[in-house]
N, C-alpha and C positions, 0 to 999 in steps of 0.2 A: 199335509206334510208337517205343518207347525204343530198340530195336535199330536202326531206320532212322535215328534222330537220331544215335546213336553212330557209325554208318557214315559219315554226312555229316561229322561233326566230324573223324573220323580222316582222311577224304579231304582236307578243307580244310587240316588240319595238314600233310599230306604236301606239298601244293602250296606252302605257305608255306616249308617247309624247302627245297624244290627251287628255287623261283623268287624267294623273298625278298619276295613280296607276296601278298595275299589275292585269290583269284579271285572274281568276283562269283557270289553264290548265284543259281542260275536261278530260284528262287522269290521272290527279293526284287525290288522295283520297279527299273526301269532307273535308273541313277544320274543320267542327264541329263534325266529326265522332269520337266517344269515342274509345280510344284504349282498347283492351281486358284486362280483369283483369290479373295482373301478377300472375304467380303461386307462391305458398309459397316455402320456402327454401327446403322442402322435396318433392316438386313436386305435393303435394296434392292441391285440390282446396281450396280457402278461404271459410271457413264455419262459419256461424254466428248464427246457430240455434242448440239448445241442444236437441230438441225433436220435434215430429210432432206437438205438440200443438204450439210451437214457429214458426214452418214453416207456419202453418195455419194463425197465427196472423200476421206474417210479410207479407206474400203474399196475404192475404185475399182471399184464394182459398178454394174451396170445392172439388177439384179434387184429388182423390186417385192416388197414383203413387210413383215412386222412388224419394227420396230426400236425400241430404247429411245432416248428423247431427254430432255434436261433443259434447258429454255429459259434458265436462269441458272446451269447447272452446279452449283457448290457454294453458290450464293446461297440466301437464305432464302425467296424468293418462290414457288418451284415445287418439287415433288417429281418425280423421274423418272416418266415414264409411257410406255406403248407407243403407237405410231402405226403405221398402214399407210402406208408411203412409196410413192406412186404416181407414175409417170412418171420412174422412175430412169434411163431411157435418154435423158432430155432434160436440158438444163442447169438446169431449175428444177423439181425434183420437189416434190410437195405432200404435206402431212400430212393423213391421214384418220383419223377415229375409227371403229373397228369397233364396231358395236352388238351387244350380247349377245342382246337380245330383239328379234326381228324377226317379221314376218308372212309366211307363204307365200302365193303367189298363189291357190292352190287353197282356202285357208281364209278364213273371215271375218276381216277385219283386227282386230288386237288391240294391236299394239305398233308404234310408229314408222311411222305412216301419216298421210296427209292426204287428205281427200276434197273434191271439187268437185261439189256437187249441181246439175246442170244442170236448167233448167226448160223451160217451154213456149216455143216460138218467138214472139218479139215484137220489133218494130222491126228493127234490123239483126242481132239475135241469132237465129241459126238452129240453135243446138246444143241438141238435146234427147236426149242420150245417157245420161240417167239419172245415177246417182251414180258419178263417175269417181274411182277410188282410186289413189293413188301410194304405193308401199311403199319404205321406206328401210332399207338395211343398212350403209352407210358415210356419214359426214358429213365435209365439209371442216372442219378445225379450225385456227384460227390459234394457233400455239404461244405467242404473247405475250398476246393478249387472251383466249384460250380461248373465243372465239365460234365457234359451229358453224352451218353452213348446209347445205342439201341441194344436190346437183348432179345434173342430169338424167342424167349419165354413170353414176351409181351408184344410180339409182332405176328402178323398173319399174312399169308399170301392172298392176293386179291381174287384168286380163282382156284377152285378145286381141280379144274382141268389142268392148269399149270402145274399144280402139285403132283398130279398123276404122271405127267410127262417128265418132270424133274426126277421123280423116283424111279422111272423106267430106264433112264439113259445114263451112261457113265460120264463122269466129269462135269455134271451140271452143278451150278452154284447152289449154296444154301440161301438163307435170307440175306438180302443185300444190306450192308451196314447203313445205319442212319446217316444222312447227309453225305451220301456217296452215290454218284451216278456212274454206271458201269455198262460195258458192252463187250462182246466178243464177235466183232463184225468187220475187222480189218484195221489196217494201220491208221491211226489218228482218227478213227471213227468216234463221233461224239453223240451217238443216238440214245445213250442212257440219259435218264432224267431223275432228279431228286428235288425235294422241297423241304425247307425248314419253315414252320409257321408257329411263331410264339405269341400270336395275338391271343389275348385272354388270359395269359399267365404273366406274372410280374418280373419277366426277364427279357433281355434282348441279347443278340450275339455281341461278344466283347470286342471283336475286331471291327474295323471300319472299312476294310476293303477285302478283295479276294485273296490277299496274301495268306489268310488263315486256311485256305484250301490248297491241296497239292495234287499233282498228277501221280499216278501209280506207275512206277518204273522198275519195281523190284520183282522179277518173275519168281525168284526163289521164295519169296514170301507169299506167292500165290496171287499177286495183284496184276501180273501181266506186264506188257511193255507197249511202246509206241502209243502212249496215251495222249489224250487231248481233253480239253474241257474249259468251262467258264462258270463264273458265278455273278449273279445280279442281286444286289442287296438294296432293300428299300430304305428310305430316309430314316425311318424309325428303328432300323436294324431289327425288325421283327420278322420279316419274311425274306428268305433267300431262295432263289431259283437256280438250280445247278444243271448243267449239261456235262456229259463226260462219257468216256469209253476208250476204246482202242482195240488192239489185237488181244482181247481178254484183259483189258485194262480199265482204268477209271479215273475219276477226278472227284475230290471231296475231302472231308475231314476224317481220315482213317483213324486218327487217335482220339476222336471225339471233338465236340464243339464246346468251347469255353463260353459261358454266359456271364452276363453282368446283371445286377438287379436294377429294375427301373427305379428312378428317383421318386 
């Protein structure tokens, strides 16, 4: 090693004498290579976009995918967080929150699902397809309010058999809204189930008790009546277990769930 180093030193000295400048060492980094961006004081990446619309404009990209945003940039109200930007080929891409804990169709649902327990045929209700389960892997998130809601585009039924039944009978429900447990099995029936699971994402539910969830009592809006339900929230406010239903009613967050960022 010492001999190799001496040979390199002699060769460099010869080049200096001959050319009047030092030739770059082939083992040194390229002199024009840009250093990596320094991390911010809190270790987060430097973020310059407040929304997916701004990401699209800055990068001139139509590629859907994960990007960092900060709704108030250097302001005190938000920390940077990752979203899935969907619809980047359109003028108005949307922000989606990718869920870390999800349920696979082949398994019993355990995370981020909502069920509609259909009942016996009665009156104009002809849907008796059993327990219909909707699974969620991405949620629409409002970057300003941090409210999340499910979209049928990013939800799936847990069973193709259920889907065939739903399509064959009049009056059957579509995908059950995120964070809503529903049933059509009798007055104050609460056999519907739903789950919110925010483990693995940097958010928790903003509310501290079940007051953020409501019974569905407005038949004109299609939510039914004689509803019942309950919500159990873990200490970290990361996991919520919901029961609910009624005579075609339910219990949950019909207007979406408002989140708060983890500290």
